[in-house]
C-alpha positions in Angstrom: 13.5 77.9 -64.5 15.7 80.3 -62.5 14.7 83.9 -62.6 17.1 86.8 -62.3 16.0 90.4 -62.0 18.4 93.3 -62.6 17.8 97.0 -61.7 19.9 100.1 -62.1 20.4 101.5 -58.6 23.5 103.7 -58.7 24.5 106.3 -61.3 24.7 105.1 -64.9 26.2 101.6 -64.5 25.5 100.5 -60.9 23.2 97.5 -61.0 21.8 95.0 -58.5 20.8 91.6 -59.7 18.7 89.3 -57.5 17.5 85.8 -57.8 14.1 84.4 -56.8 15.4 83.7 -53.3 16.3 87.3 -52.7 20.1 86.9 -53.0 21.6 90.1 -54.4 24.8 90.9 -56.2 26.1 94.4 -57.1 27.6 95.1 -60.5 29.3 98.0 -62.2 31.8 98.8 -64.9 35.2 100.1 -64.4 35.8 103.8 -63.6 37.7 104.1 -66.9 34.4 103.1 -68.6 32.2 105.4 -66.5 31.6 103.2 -63.5 32.0 104.1 -59.9 33.3 100.9 -58.3 29.8 100.2 -57.0 30.1 96.4 -57.6 31.8 93.5 -59.3 32.5 93.6 -63.0 30.3 91.1 -64.9 33.3 89.3 -66.4 34.8 88.9 -62.9 31.5 87.5 -61.7 32.0 84.7 -64.2 35.3 83.8 -62.5 33.5 84.0 -59.1 30.9 81.6 -60.4 33.6 79.2 -61.6 35.1 79.3 -58.1 31.8 78.7 -56.3 30.7 75.9 -58.7 34.0 74.1 -58.4 34.3 74.6 -54.7 30.9 72.9 -54.1 32.0 70.0 -56.2 35.4 69.6 -54.6 34.1 69.8 -51.0 31.2 67.4 -51.8 33.6 64.8 -53.4 36.1 65.0 -50.5 33.3 64.7 -47.9 32.2 61.5 -49.6 35.8 60.2 -49.3 35.8 61.1 -45.6 38.6 63.7 -46.1 38.7 66.3 -43.3 38.6 69.7 -45.0 39.1 72.3 -42.2 39.4 75.3 -44.5 39.2 76.1 -48.2 40.3 78.9 -50.4 40.7 79.5 -54.1 42.7 82.1 -56.1 41.5 82.6 -59.7 43.3 84.7 -62.3 42.4 85.1 -65.9 43.6 86.8 -69.1 41.1 88.0 -71.7 41.5 88.3 -75.4 43.3 91.6 -76.2 41.9 94.1 -78.7 38.6 92.4 -79.6 35.0 92.8 -78.7 33.6 90.8 -77.1 36.8 90.1 -75.1 36.4 86.5 -73.8 38.5 84.7 -71.2 41.5 83.0 -72.8 43.5 81.6 -70.0 42.2 81.0 -66.4 44.6 79.8 -63.7 43.0 78.4 -60.6 44.7 77.6 -57.2 42.9 75.3 -54.8 44.1 75.7 -51.2 42.8 73.1 -48.9 43.6 72.8 -45.2 43.3 69.7 -43.1 44.1 66.0 -43.1 43.6 65.5 -46.8 45.1 63.0 -49.2 46.8 65.0 -52.0 45.9 62.4 -54.7 42.2 62.5 -53.6 42.2 66.3 -53.6 43.7 66.4 -57.1 41.2 63.8 -58.4 38.3 65.8 -56.9 39.5 69.0 -58.7 40.0 67.0 -61.9 36.5 65.7 -61.7 35.1 69.1 -60.9 36.8 71.0 -63.7 36.6 68.2 -66.2 33.2 66.7 -65.6 30.8 68.3 -63.0 31.3 72.1 -63.0 28.9 73.6 -65.5 30.6 77.0 -65.3 34.0 75.4 -66.2 32.3 73.6 -69.1 30.7 76.9 -70.3 34.0 78.8 -70.2 35.9 76.0 -72.0 33.2 75.8 -74.7 33.7 79.6 -75.2 37.5 78.9 -75.8 39.0 79.4 -72.3 41.9 77.2 -71.2 41.6 76.3 -67.5 44.8 75.4 -65.6 44.7 74.4 -62.0 47.0 73.5 -59.1 46.2 72.0 -55.7 47.9 73.0 -52.5 47.4 71.0 -49.3 48.1 72.9 -46.1 48.6 71.2 -42.7 45.7 71.4 -40.2 47.8 73.7 -37.9 48.3 76.5 -40.5 46.3 79.5 -41.5 44.9 79.9 -45.0 
C-alpha cells in the first residue's frame, strides 16, 4: 500500500507531502485563506494528478500504435461548485496538445480510452460528479508547443 507523509514546514498552511520514494510536493492554501503561496492548492493537485494519469495512458497507447510523439502538453481548467462546502469539481475541460507524426483518429481514441477506461483519477473525479470534457490538438513536427 502506498504511504504518504505530510508535514507542516512553512507558516500555518505550508505543507510538504512525500511518498515512500522520497518524491516531494509542496502545498498551501490561498493568501485569502491565510496561505503564503508556498505551494500548490490541494484541489489544483487533483487536476495535476488527472493530467499525469491521462498523459501516461495516452503516451503508452500511442507508443504501442507506433505513433511518433515528439512533444506533449495538456491544459486543464475546471469549475468548482459555487457556494457549498466541500466545493467539488463540477466541470473540467482538458486540452491534449500532441506534436509529431500522429494520426488524429488514433490520438482521439487514445484520449477516449484514457479518460473513459484507464485513468483512475478521471474515474474518481467522475464518480464525485465532475463532467470531463476534452479536445485533441495535433501539431506538426516542425512547430513548438
